[in-house]
N, C-alpha and C positions, 0 to 999 in steps of 0.2 A: 504494501499499500503506499501510496506516495505521502510522504509527510513534510509540513512546512517546515523550513529551516530558517534560522536567525538570519538576518542579512550581513553580521559578521562586526567586527570591531576594527574601525580603522585608526583607532586612537594607541597610543604608547609608542613608545620609543624602540627603534629595532638595536637589537645588539650588537649589529655589525661592528667591527673593528675597522678602523683605519691608519693606513700609515702615508706620510706626506714626507715630500725631501725638499720642500720650499720655504719652509721656515713660518716667520710671521704672517699673520692674515693682511693685508693690504687690500683695499677695495679695487676692483678693476675698474679701468675708464672704457673698456670694452669689453661685454660678455656674450660668449657664443653658447647658446643654450642648444643641443642636439636632442631631438623630442622622439618619442616611440613613434612605433610603424603602424599601430593598429588604433581606429577610432576610439574605442573604449580607453584605451592606455593614454592617449592624448589626455582626454577627459580628465583620468584619475592623477595625470602629473599637475592640473592644475593648482591644486593647494601650494605644492611646491614653486610652482610659478610665483602665486600670489607672495609667498614667503619671500622668494629672491628678488620681487620687484619692491616689496617694503623694504627689505633690508638695505641693497643696492639701489635706493632711488636717485643717486647722481649718476648712476653707469647706465652705460648705452647698452641694451640688453637686445641681441639678435636672436630669433629662433630659426632653427633649419629643421623642414619637416618635408615628410610626401606632399607634392602640389596638391593631391585629391583632398588632403585632410586641413586645407589651410581654411575651408568655411568652418571647422570645428571651434577655431578661436578666432573667429570674426568676430567682432563688436568687444573684444575685451582688451583691457589696456596693462597687460602684463609685459608685451614686447614692444619695442621701439619700431621693428622691422621684422620680416620673415622674407626668408631665403628658402630656396627647394632644390631636394635631390635632382638631379639629372635623368630622364625618364626613356631616354634613348634603348630602344628593344636590341638592336646590334651591339653585341659584344665587345665588338673594338671601339665602335663608337663609344659605348658606355665607359669603358673605360679611359677615353679620352676625356670626355666629361668629368668624371671624377677627378681627373687630375687636374682639369680646366678650374673646377670648384674649388680644390686644393689652393690652386693658384692664387682664386679671388680672394679666398680667405685670407692667404697671407699678405696680399696687398692693403686688405683690413686692417691688419695687424690689432688682432683680439688679445688680451690678455689672458682671458682663462677661456677653457673649451669646458663646460657642464654637461656631461655626457648623461643623460635621462635614458637614453638608447644603450641597450645592452650589446648592441653588435660590435664584433669587430671592427666592421667598417667603420663606424663611427670613431671609433679611436685612431684608426690608421688615418683618416681624412684631417683630425686635427694636429698629429704628428708630422702628416706632411704640410701642412699648413704652418708648420712653424710655431704654433700656440704655445706659449711657455710654459703656461700650467693647464693640465688636463686631468679632470677629476671624474671618477667613474668608479663601478664594481669591476674588481679585477675576477674578472670570467670570461669565457671564452676565447682564451689563449691572448689575450690584449694587455695582460699586466704588464710587460715591458714597454708599452704604447705611453703607459698612463704617469703622471707623477706624484697622483694622490689617489689613494686605493683603498676603495672600500670594499671589505671582506663580506660577502653575501652568506646568508645563512645556509650552513650545509649539514647534514649528519649521515655519517657511514658513509661519502662520496657523494651522496644526492642530495639538490636542491631540496629546502624545507619551504614549503607553502607560506609566503609573507605577503599581506595585502600591499599592492603595487602603491598605494597612497603612502604607507610607512614607508617602503623602501625610496620612494621618492623624496619624501620630507625626510630621512634620515641624510641624503645629499644635501639638502638645502640647511640641516640642524649641523652637518659637518661644516660649513661655510659660514656658522655664526647666526644662521637665523633662529632665534629662540621661540618667536611664536609661528607656528607652522598649523593652518588650519587643518580640519579631519575631515571636512566634506568637499566636494566638487564644486567649480563653479561654471558658469558658462553665461553667453549674455547674446544676442538678437541683434540684427542691424534692421532698419527701418523697411530696405529692400525684401530682406528675409520675409518679414513679418507680413507685407504686403502680398508678395506669391503665398504666403498660407493662407491669409485671407481670401485672396481669389479660388483658390482649391475649396476652400468651406461654402463659400458662395455658390459656388460652381456645383455642388454635391447638393444644395438646397436644405442646409441644417438649417433648422430652426433655433431661434435665439436663445430656446432654454433647453434644446436637446444636448443631452451630454456626448462629446467627443470621445471615441475608443479607437485608437492605433493599434494595431496588430502588426507584430515582426516576425514572420514565419521562416526566413531563410537565415543564413549566418554566413560571413566570407571565412572564417575559418575552415568549414567544411560538412558535409551532409550529416555528420555523427553529431553535430550540435543542434538538429533541426528537429523539434516535435512533430508528430504525424500532421500534414494537411488537413486530414478527414476530423481532426480533434480541435485543430483551430476553428474548422466551421463551424463545429459543434457549439463551442463556445462563443463565436460571434453572433450566431443564430440566437442563442440564450440570451444575449444581453441586448440584442433588437428587441426580442419579445418581451422580456421582463424587466428592462430599465430603458428601453425606448432609446437605446444608442444609435449614433449616427458611426458605423464602422469603414475606418479607412484600413488599408493594408499595405504597407511601406516595404520597398524591395531596395537592393542595390542592383545595378544592371546586371550582376550574375545570379542574381536571384527571383530575376523575374516569372519564369516557369513555376516557381514553388506557391508565387502569391496568386498566379493565377490559377493553380490547382484548387489553393483553399477557394477560391471565390467561386471556383466552378461547383463544388459540393455545397456551397451556402445556399439555403432557401431565400434567403432575403437579400435584396438588392445590397451592394458593397461597393466601394470607391479603392478600385486599384491603380495604384501610384506606379505606372508603369509606362505611360505614354504622354510625357518623357517620363524618365523616373526622376523623382522630386530629389532635388540636391540636398546634402547634407546641411546648409544654412537653413533653408526653408523647413525642412525637417524638424530642427531645431525647433522654431518657433510653432509648427503644428504641435510637439509632444508637449510642449509649454502651455499651450491652451487644452489640451486634452483632459477629459476626467480620468482616462486609465489608459496604460499602456500593459499589453500581454507580448510578453516576446521570448524567445530563447537568448541565452547569453552571450549576448552579441553589443556592439557598440550603442544603438538608440537605447538602451537599458539605463547607460549612464548620461543619455541626454534627461531621461525622468528623473533622475537622483539629483542632477545637478539644479532641476527647476523646481524640486518638489512634487513633481506630480506621481500619483500613486503608480506603482508599476507591479506585475506578476511575472518573474521573472523564472523560465523553465530550465533548470539545470539537467545534462546528462553524462557526458565523459569529462568535462570540466570540473577542477576542483574549487569550488567556491572561495576558497580562503584566499586566491591570487587575487581576488578583485573584489574580498569584503570591503565595506564601506558602514558608516554610522547612518546610512539614509533611513529616517524612521519611516518613510511611507514604500518602503520595498517589501515584498513578502516573496521568498523563494521558495520552488519545489523542487524537491529531487528525492528519488529511490535509492537506497543502500543495494548494491549488487555487489556479486564477490569478483567481479572483472573491473571495477571501477574505484576512483576517476581516473580512466585510462588516458586522457588526453590525446587520445587519438582521431585525427580527422575524419576517418572511416572507420566504422564499427565491421570488426570480421567476423564477428557472431550474428546476434538476433536484436542488436540494439536493443536489448531489455532496459538499458537505465532508461530510455524514452517511453517503450510501448507501456510498460507500467504505472507510468503517470496517466491519469485516467482525465478524460474532458470534465467529470463532475468534480472533481477536486480543484481544476485549477476553476472552472465556473463557480462555485463557490466562494472562494478568494476574491475572485474578479467582483462580483455581485457585493459582497461584503465592502470592498474599497470604494466602488460607485456610490454604494448607499452613504457610507461615513462621508466621502465629499461632499456628496447632496446635502446631508444634514447641515454640515459645518458650513456651506454656502446659505442656507437658510438662517441659521443663526447670525 
């Protein structure tokens, strides 16, 4: 039977240790922050970004991120500017672009590189760019490329799950940030709000009709995806019992699964597939929603950042990695002997997902909608 798991605890300091070869801390004139590569991880890095912005208010802070993630950060004031990783698909051109980026960073004369991304590539880039101080976790073979090394949690040679907010905040604390938020924050722009408004009006949503966003896909892989027919059953139940207007969100590679959910629903539903709603407007839509029902994927963290109630369905992933203090999140997971396996594709019978019933998800979803409705009436 599925059971509701607490959302986790994003507070508390990591007990990772660190080594430094740079001596006394001096505020940098120019800081490069290399951001994570997943939508959700970028959101979970925002408390550390806030801490760095507050502590180093006089520094020029540049973020380096994948181009498609820029809208996750839109409207925020953590960074003075954004730079983007090269996107060339050809290997030789990608190598040239990588070296070109390193040269551009060298010309900008950054004092620090704060590596929130844990990749070897991020450390190599900072080293090739000649950035004097390079701070990050000593993992994935990149220790020799760092000047300041935080040691990740490991036991018996394996990484121990630590909430990403805590991991990122540990880097900020190491750099002298004493007050680190424990909840993510996001913003929207007027343009993003306008796109969301247009989508809501085009769907004919009534002024008091609750908006429910369902996110049935996952960029990580199909193992993270709950069954389309069960998403459909929950959506129909919310239409019938709560009068909800249901929107199905999806990424470019998740269109098929969103359409499968829509095809199995008895009631009309808005599929955001033509065109796919961009991440910025999706933030605005989730901010206005009464509820989000989702797999463990990026939009879940949009809801937590805006205080939107969310039901998160976990399968192969360990919820400890992405745990937060979000008070309006309810997580569902079943304990299985093969999990959490962290696999992208299930080699067995996907029991971690098939054993989560539509009744269990609907029950919590309805409760959250009714709580939100009561709160708005009061």
